[in-house]
C-alpha positions in Angstrom: 79.5 78.0 52.6 78.6 81.1 51.4 77.9 84.1 53.5 74.4 84.3 52.3 71.2 86.0 53.2 69.8 84.2 55.5 73.3 84.8 57.6 73.3 88.0 56.7 69.5 88.8 58.6 70.8 86.4 61.4 74.0 89.2 62.0 71.8 92.1 61.4 69.1 91.2 63.8 71.6 90.1 66.6 72.8 93.7 66.0 69.8 95.7 65.9 68.9 96.9 69.7 66.0 98.3 69.0 64.6 95.2 67.5 66.3 92.7 70.4 64.4 95.4 73.2 61.0 94.7 71.1 61.6 90.6 71.3 62.5 90.7 74.7 59.2 92.5 75.2 57.1 90.3 73.7 58.8 87.0 75.2 58.7 88.2 78.8 54.8 89.4 78.6 53.6 86.4 76.2 55.2 83.8 78.4 54.2 85.2 81.6 50.5 86.0 80.2 50.5 82.0 78.9 51.8 80.6 82.3 49.1 82.2 84.1 46.3 81.6 81.7 47.0 78.0 82.0 47.7 77.6 85.5 43.5 78.3 86.0 43.0 75.3 83.8 43.3 72.4 85.8 43.3 70.0 83.2 45.3 71.7 80.7 47.3 68.8 79.5 44.0 66.4 79.0 42.8 69.3 76.8 46.0 69.6 74.7 45.6 65.9 74.5 42.4 66.1 73.5 42.7 69.3 71.0 45.7 66.9 69.5 43.6 64.0 69.0 40.6 65.9 67.5 43.2 67.7 65.0 45.0 64.0 64.2 41.4 62.9 63.2 40.9 65.2 60.7 44.2 65.5 58.9 44.1 61.4 58.7 40.5 62.0 57.3 40.5 64.7 55.5 38.8 64.4 52.6 35.7 62.8 54.4 35.1 66.0 56.6 36.1 68.4 53.4 33.4 67.0 51.9 30.9 66.9 54.4 31.9 70.3 55.3 31.3 71.8 51.7 27.9 70.0 51.5 26.8 71.9 55.3 28.4 75.2 53.4 26.6 75.2 50.8 23.2 74.3 52.3 23.4 77.6 54.6 23.7 79.1 51.6 27.6 80.5 51.5 28.9 79.8 47.8 32.1 77.7 48.3 35.5 78.1 46.1 38.0 75.1 45.5 41.3 76.7 44.6 44.2 74.2 43.9 47.3 76.5 44.1 48.0 80.5 45.6 47.3 81.5 41.7 43.9 80.3 41.9 42.8 81.3 44.7 44.2 85.2 44.2 42.1 84.8 40.7 39.0 83.8 42.4 39.0 86.8 44.7 39.9 89.3 42.0 37.0 87.9 39.7 34.6 88.2 42.6 35.5 92.0 43.4 35.9 92.9 39.7 32.2 91.3 39.3 30.9 93.6 42.5 33.2 96.5 40.7 34.5 96.8 43.9 37.2 99.6 44.8 37.6 99.4 48.5 38.1 96.3 50.6 38.4 96.0 54.3 40.7 93.0 55.0 40.8 91.6 58.6 44.5 89.4 59.7 44.6 86.5 57.4 47.9 84.6 57.4 46.3 82.5 54.2 45.9 85.9 52.2 49.5 86.3 53.2 50.7 82.7 52.0 49.3 83.3 48.4 50.3 87.0 48.3 46.7 88.4 48.0 46.9 92.3 48.5 49.5 92.5 45.3 47.2 91.0 43.2 44.0 93.2 44.3 46.2 96.6 43.9 47.6 96.0 40.0 43.5 95.2 39.5 43.0 98.4 40.5 41.0 97.8 43.9 42.1 99.3 47.0 42.6 97.0 49.7 43.4 98.3 53.6 44.5 96.0 56.7 42.6 97.0 59.2 44.3 94.9 62.4 46.2 97.2 63.7 49.6 95.4 63.5 48.8 94.4 60.1 47.6 98.2 59.1 51.2 99.4 60.7 53.6 97.2 58.7 51.5 97.4 55.3 52.0 101.2 55.9 55.7 100.4 56.1 55.3 97.7 52.8 56.9 95.1 55.0 55.6 91.5 55.8 54.3 90.2 59.2 56.9 90.1 62.0 54.6 87.5 63.7 51.8 85.4 63.1 49.3 87.3 65.8 51.4 90.6 66.7 52.7 91.4 63.2 54.5 94.6 64.3 55.9 93.1 67.4 59.5 93.7 65.7 58.8 97.4 66.0 58.9 100.1 69.1 56.3 102.9 69.5 59.0 105.4 68.2 58.8 103.8 65.0 55.3 103.6 64.7 54.8 107.2 65.5 57.2 108.1 62.7 55.7 105.8 60.2 51.8 107.5 61.3 53.7 110.8 61.1 54.9 110.3 57.6 51.8 108.4 56.0 48.9 109.6 57.5 50.5 113.1 58.3 49.5 112.9 62.3 51.8 115.0 64.5 54.6 113.1 65.7 53.9 111.2 69.1 55.0 107.9 71.1 52.1 108.1 72.8 50.2 104.4 72.1 46.8 105.6 73.4 47.1 108.7 70.8 48.1 106.1 67.7 45.6 103.7 68.5 42.5 106.4 68.8 44.4 107.9 65.4 44.1 104.4 63.6 40.6 103.2 65.1 39.1 107.0 63.6 41.0 106.2 60.0 40.0 102.5 59.7 36.4 103.0 60.7 35.5 104.8 57.9 37.3 102.3 55.6 34.9 99.5 57.2 31.7 101.9 56.3 32.8 102.5 53.2 34.3 99.1 52.1 32.4 96.9 48.9 34.1 93.6 50.2 35.1 92.2 53.5 37.7 89.7 53.5 38.7 87.7 56.7 40.4 84.5 57.3 39.3 81.7 59.1 40.6 80.1 62.4 38.6 77.3 62.3 35.5 75.4 60.4 33.2 73.1 62.3 31.8 70.2 60.2 28.3 69.1 61.4 27.1 72.9 61.3 29.2 74.3 58.4 30.0 77.5 60.5 33.1 79.6 59.9 34.9 80.5 63.2 36.9 84.1 63.2 39.0 85.1 66.5 39.5 88.6 66.9 40.8 90.7 69.7 40.4 94.1 68.2 36.6 93.7 66.3 38.0 94.1 63.1 37.0 91.0 61.9 33.2 91.3 63.1 33.4 94.4 61.1 34.2 93.2 57.8 31.4 90.1 58.2 28.7 92.8 59.2 29.2 96.0 57.6 30.2 95.1 53.4 27.8 93.8 51.4 30.1 91.1 50.1 32.1 88.9 52.6 34.8 86.5 51.3 36.7 84.0 53.7 39.7 82.8 52.8 41.0 79.2 54.6 43.2 76.8 54.3 41.2 73.1 53.7 42.6 71.6 56.6 41.4 74.0 59.3 38.3 71.9 60.5 36.8 70.4 63.3 34.2 67.6 63.2 31.8 69.2 66.0 31.1 72.1 68.3 32.2 70.1 70.8 35.7 69.7 69.6 35.3 73.4 68.7 35.2 74.1 72.4 37.7 72.3 73.2 39.9 74.0 70.7 39.1 77.3 71.7 39.7 76.4 75.6 43.5 76.1 74.8 44.3 78.0 72.0 44.0 81.9 73.3 45.3 80.6 76.2 48.7 79.5 74.3 48.3 82.4 71.9 48.0 85.7 74.0 47.4 84.2 77.3 43.5 85.0 77.7 41.1 82.3 78.6 39.1 83.3 75.2 39.6 85.9 72.6 37.4 88.9 73.5 35.3 88.2 69.7 34.5 84.9 68.7 32.2 84.8 65.8 30.4 82.0 64.3 28.9 82.6 60.6 26.2 80.3 59.6 24.6 81.8 56.6 24.4 85.2 54.6 22.1 88.2 56.1 18.7 86.6 56.0 15.4 88.8 54.4 14.4 89.9 57.9 17.5 91.2 59.6 19.1 94.2 59.5 22.9 93.6 59.3 25.4 91.3 57.9 26.8 90.5 54.6 24.0 89.2 52.0 26.7 87.4 50.2 29.1 85.0 51.4 32.1 83.5 49.8 34.3 80.7 51.1 37.6 79.9 49.4 39.0 76.6 50.3 42.6 76.5 49.0 44.9 73.6 49.2 48.1 75.3 48.1 50.6 72.0 49.0 48.5 70.8 51.9 47.0 67.7 50.3 50.7 66.8 49.6 51.9 67.6 53.1 49.2 65.5 54.7 50.7 62.5 52.6 54.5 62.7 53.4 56.2 62.7 57.3 55.3 66.3 57.5 51.8 65.6 57.6 51.4 66.5 61.6 52.5 70.7 60.8 48.7 70.5 59.4 47.7 70.1 63.1 49.0 73.8 63.3 46.2 76.4 64.4 48.0 79.9 64.0 48.2 80.5 67.3 52.0 81.8 67.7 53.0 79.9 70.8 55.5 78.3 69.5 56.8 81.7 68.1 56.5 83.3 71.6 58.5 80.5 73.8 61.5 80.0 71.1 64.9 81.1 71.8 65.6 81.5 68.1 62.8 83.8 67.6 63.5 85.7 70.9 67.0 86.9 69.1 66.4 87.3 65.7 62.7 87.8 64.9 60.4 86.8 62.3 61.6 88.3 59.6 65.2 86.7 59.8 63.4 83.8 60.8 61.6 83.1 56.9 64.6 84.1 54.9 64.8 81.7 52.2 67.9 81.0 49.8 68.0 83.1 46.4 66.2 86.5 48.2 63.4 84.0 48.9 60.6 85.6 51.3 58.7 83.0 53.4 55.4 84.0 55.2 55.4 81.5 58.4 58.4 82.4 61.1 59.6 80.1 63.9 59.7 76.4 65.0 56.3 76.1 62.4 57.5 77.8 59.9 60.6 75.8 59.9 58.6 72.9 58.9 56.0 74.6 56.9 57.8 76.6 54.5 59.9 74.0 53.3 57.1 71.9 52.9 55.0 74.4 51.0 57.4 76.1 48.5 60.6 73.8 48.5 63.3 72.2 50.3 66.1 74.0 48.2 65.1 77.2 49.7 63.9 77.1 52.9 65.2 73.6 54.0 68.1 75.8 56.0 65.3 76.8 58.6 65.1 73.8 60.4 68.8 74.2 61.2 68.2 77.3 62.9 66.9 75.4 66.2 68.4 74.3 69.1 66.0 71.6 69.3 64.9 72.4 73.2 61.4 71.6 73.1 60.2 74.7 74.0 57.8 75.1 70.6 56.3 71.5 71.9 55.8 72.3 75.4 53.7 75.8 74.4 51.6 74.3 71.3 48.0 73.9 72.3 47.5 70.9 70.3 50.8 69.1 71.0 52.5 69.2 67.7 56.1 67.5 68.1 57.6 70.4 66.5 61.3 68.8 67.6 60.2 65.7 65.7 59.4 67.5 62.4 62.3 69.8 62.5 64.7 67.0 62.4 62.6 65.5 59.4 62.6 68.4 57.4 66.8 68.5 58.3 66.7 64.6 57.1 64.9 65.5 53.7 61.6 66.9 54.6 58.9 65.3 52.3 61.3 62.9 50.6 63.2 61.5 53.3 64.5 59.0 51.4 66.5 61.1 49.2 69.8 62.1 49.9 69.8 65.0 47.3 67.3 67.0 49.4 69.6 67.2 52.3 71.4 70.2 52.6 74.8 69.1 54.0 78.7 70.2 53.1 80.8 67.5 52.5 82.8 68.5 55.7 79.8 68.2 57.6 79.0 64.6 55.9 82.2 63.7 56.6 82.3 65.0 60.3 79.0 63.4 60.8 80.4 59.8 59.5 83.4 60.1 62.1 81.2 60.9 64.7 78.8 58.1 64.2 81.9 55.7 64.2 83.5 57.2 67.2 79.7 57.1 68.9 79.3 53.1 68.1 82.5 52.6 69.5 82.1 52.9 73.2 86.4 53.3 74.3 87.1 55.5 71.3 84.3 57.7 72.4 85.2 58.0 75.7 89.2 58.5 74.7 87.6 61.3 72.2 85.8 63.2 75.0 89.1 63.1 77.2 91.2 64.3 74.4 88.8 67.6 73.1 88.6 68.4 76.4 92.2 68.7 77.0 92.5 70.4 73.7 90.5 73.2 74.3 91.8 74.2 77.2 95.2 74.0 75.8 94.1 75.8 72.2 91.8 78.4 74.3 91.1 79.3 77.6 87.8 80.9 76.9 84.2 79.2 77.0 83.7 79.6 73.1 86.6 78.4 72.1 86.5 77.8 68.6 84.8 78.8 65.3 84.8 77.3 62.3 83.3 79.3 59.6 85.4 78.1 56.8 84.7 74.4 57.2 81.1 74.2 58.3 79.6 77.4 58.6 79.1 76.7 62.4 80.3 80.2 63.6 78.9 82.2 61.4 76.0 82.2 64.4 77.0 79.7 66.5 79.9 78.9 68.9 81.3 75.7 69.7 80.7 75.3 73.1 84.0 73.9 75.4 83.8 70.1 75.8 83.1 69.1 79.3 86.2 68.7 81.6 84.2 65.2 82.1 81.9 62.9 80.5 78.9 62.7 81.3 79.3 58.7 82.0 82.1 59.7 84.6 79.9 62.3 85.9 76.7 59.5 86.4 78.8 56.9 87.7 80.2 58.9 90.8 76.8 60.4 91.6 75.6 56.8 91.5 78.0 55.6 94.0 76.8 58.4 96.2 73.6 57.6 96.1 74.3 54.1 97.6 74.4 56.0 100.9 71.0 57.6 100.3 68.2 56.8 103.4 65.7 55.2 102.4 63.8 55.0 105.6 60.7 56.6 103.8 60.3 54.5 101.2 57.0 52.0 101.9 56.1 49.5 99.2 52.6 49.3 97.8 52.2 45.7 98.8 50.0 43.5 96.1 46.6 43.6 95.7 46.8 47.2 97.5 44.5 49.8 96.0 45.9 53.0 95.5 43.8 55.9 97.3 42.1 58.3 95.3 41.3 61.7 96.8 37.8 63.2 96.2 37.9 65.2 92.9 35.0 67.3 90.9 33.9 64.0 88.2 33.2 66.6 85.8 29.7 65.2 85.8 26.7 67.7 85.2 24.8 68.2 88.4 21.0 68.4 87.9 20.7 72.0 88.9 22.7 75.0 88.3 24.0 77.0 91.3 23.0 80.4 89.7 24.1 82.6 92.9 27.5 80.6 92.0 27.8 81.0 88.1 26.7 85.0 88.4 29.4 85.8 91.2 31.8 83.8 88.8 30.7 85.4 85.6 31.0 88.9 87.5 34.2 88.3 88.8 35.5 87.4 85.4 33.9 90.5 83.3 35.6 92.9 86.0 39.1 91.0 85.4 38.8 91.4 81.4 37.7 95.5 82.4 33.6 95.0 81.9 31.2 95.7 84.7 28.0 94.0 86.1 24.9 95.2 87.6 22.8 92.7 88.9 19.1 93.5 89.5 15.4 92.3 89.7 13.4 92.4 86.4 11.0 95.1 87.9 14.1 97.4 88.8 15.9 96.7 85.8 14.4 100.0 84.4 15.6 102.2 86.6 18.9 100.8 87.0 19.3 101.3 83.5 17.9 104.8 82.9 20.1 105.8 85.9 23.2 105.0 84.5 22.6 106.2 81.2 21.3 109.9 82.9 24.6 109.9 84.9 26.6 109.5 81.7 24.5 112.2 80.0 23.1 109.3 77.3 20.4 111.2 75.2 20.2 108.7 72.5 21.0 104.5 72.5 21.3 102.3 69.2 19.0 99.4 70.8 17.6 96.1 69.6 14.0 96.3 68.7 11.4 95.7 72.0 10.3 92.0 71.5 14.1 90.9 71.9 14.8 92.8 75.2 12.7 92.7 78.6 8.8 94.0 77.9 8.3 97.4 78.4 12.4 98.4 78.9 12.5 100.4 75.5 9.0 102.0 76.5 10.3 103.4 79.7 13.5 104.4 78.1 11.8 106.7 75.7 9.6 108.0 78.2 12.8 108.8 80.2 13.7 111.2 77.6 16.1 108.9 75.6 15.9 108.5 72.4 15.9 105.1 70.3 17.3 104.2 67.3 17.2 100.9 65.5 19.7 101.7 62.6 23.0 103.0 63.3 23.5 106.7 63.4 27.1 108.3 63.7 26.5 110.6 66.6 25.2 107.3 68.9 27.6 106.4 71.4 26.2 103.7 73.4 24.8 100.2 71.8 21.6 98.2 73.9 21.4 94.5 73.1 20.1 91.4 74.8 22.5 88.2 75.5 21.2 84.8 74.4 23.5 83.1 77.5 26.8 83.6 79.2 29.9 81.7 80.0 30.6 82.3 83.6 34.3 80.9 83.5 35.1 83.4 81.2 33.2 86.5 81.8 31.4 85.5 78.2 28.1 86.8 76.4 26.6 85.3 73.3 25.0 87.4 71.3 23.0 86.5 68.0 21.7 87.8 65.1 18.2 87.5 64.0 15.0 89.9 63.8 15.6 93.0 65.1 18.6 92.4 66.7 21.1 94.3 64.7 24.6 93.0 66.1 26.0 96.0 65.0 24.8 97.2 68.3 27.6 95.6 70.2 30.1 96.5 67.8 29.9 100.4 66.5 29.1 102.4 69.6 31.6 103.2 71.8 30.0 101.8 74.9 27.9 98.0 74.8 25.1 97.8 77.5 23.9 94.1 77.1 20.9 92.8 79.2 21.4 89.1 80.5 19.1 86.7 82.1 20.7 85.0 85.2 19.2 81.4 84.1 20.7 81.9 80.9 24.6 81.4 82.1 26.1 78.6 81.9 29.3 76.9 83.6 31.5 76.5 80.5 32.1 77.0 77.1 30.7 73.7 75.3 27.4 74.1 76.8 27.3 77.6 75.2 28.2 76.5 71.8 25.7 73.8 71.6 22.5 75.8 72.3 20.0 75.4 69.1 20.7 79.1 68.6 24.1 78.4 67.6 23.3 75.9 65.2 20.6 78.6 63.8 21.8 82.1 63.6 22.9 83.6 60.9 26.2 84.9 62.6 26.9 84.8 66.2 29.6 86.4 68.7 31.0 85.7 71.7 31.9 88.6 73.5 34.5 88.4 76.5 34.7 92.7 77.4 35.6 95.4 75.5 38.0 95.3 72.6 41.7 95.7 72.9 44.9 95.7 71.0 48.7 95.0 72.0 49.9 95.4 68.9 52.4 98.7 69.7 54.9 97.2 71.8 52.8 95.0 73.6 50.9 97.8 75.4 47.4 96.9 76.1 45.0 99.4 75.1 41.4 99.2 75.2 38.8 100.4 72.6 40.1 99.4 69.0 37.6 98.8 66.5 34.7 97.9 69.0 33.4 99.4 72.1 35.8 100.6 74.7 33.2 99.5 77.5 30.7 96.3 78.0 28.5 96.7 81.0 25.9 93.8 81.8 23.1 94.1 83.6 22.0 90.5 85.0 18.6 89.9 85.8 18.7 87.7 88.8 
């Protein structure tokens, strides 16, 4: 077996101490955050099963849901394009950009754009495209591919990022993460404000409403669909959920698995282009639905891979990814480069681009099952990895099975021995004896010349005793175990069930407990909550502004705020604007609703309700009525406003990023502070 590029990259990754430290940091922090997030979800396994069933239903009936989704999206006024492959998808984007005479495109993170290799095509057409997710921006400056689905710059340490900013942007050399983040914020703010087109991905499409759901922590996703006049959304045609209830289920588990959050900071729902009586939002929206091999996968043994919601959890828990990172983990044959790394990438890459180029990736797996355990939609990735090893899309054909003659011979001999217990037992004993004669060390044999195994893996020493022998010995010792505490259930007896919350809706909301929970959750996220009455709200708010020496604010119009509030603020000498201005540092909005269990507020676009007021200023103040607080996300997303508004934002605290060395930094593109005044 030749010493190919894949093995070279593996050995290079293993020998890179900077990469190893970065990957260890990602693994430890992501795993701890995920465990804490799911620990707070008592029905986590049930929700994962429901999420799995939702995705299975969609993929099994894809054409039905896709046709209905397209019809609803078009009815909402969004232009729908369908692309059969990457070439067609790229051409649609380029054509739109040229038609609009676009010179600058602001782009939020989209793995679909990486899959179709969009940026080089736009640049060849003379159009500048800037990645606005911090991690994507860093790797774009370095001329690299993302190293992770969620954290594109996971492979870099702060020193490397500082050097990149120094060389590419002319910034003073620094290793201080907040300083680098602030510099990127300032540079990218100008991109948002001057872009002709915004391009985003779509995390999920809601069939019943024709809604596009976009998740982001930094706020760049909201920027690209709000500020530029034209918005283009790229979406794999499988990324659908039937209803808003189904969306709520996926949103309960996806952020927890991905980043350890109860909910992503910004969950955006886009229903329509900007309406004539609205002051912000893209006036023209395009949705490009991309096949690029997905229909073929749907009809193959690898169809379950289409359940994936691109959360990156399988990468975070994979022991192989922890050692070699993303760039080595999607290396194809003959210099081919994939997009999706880790366990899911080892299935998607050969399915999308060929078993001959990427089939070997499935062999870089321990099949430990950590990927399945961490998947929010419970994809059986070990089963799919074995399917790829067996031939992938066409398992009945031997020509796609990548195995040397020596390996096939060895497997045939193993199969023969394994089906004859006596011979198998004898072989185990001989192997155990022989290993200790050949070498006294644990990693006793390397066989690169015969199988390629020894290039990156050691063959462990066979055990001194077979499992069968150890099992028999243990069984005999267990016969003396005390069984005195065992009490069999009598036939016909009913098992006692403790009193638990059945989940049934109570007739009246407990407002005080909802306020307390909402306040606790938002404070945990870095926000603040002031509970007040409607009569003393103006004084509380004015004192808050004056203490901070705020002289002007960007606010929703008076009709969308408590009666008389703006007039009182103006009489206190504070200027109120309704259009964004560069020097305004505070945005004042109302809130349609809130979710207590995640500390989330819901804002809806509409006449006199610019979403930029909650996005552009460094400080966001929201007015919320306690009667509009609900206990869970499912009730919030089923409100009439969610179906009727042109665009909505579910906001959970200040914007944030952890793209540089997993260092949490507050205030990336959106506000650095969120304050809620709750009228009880």
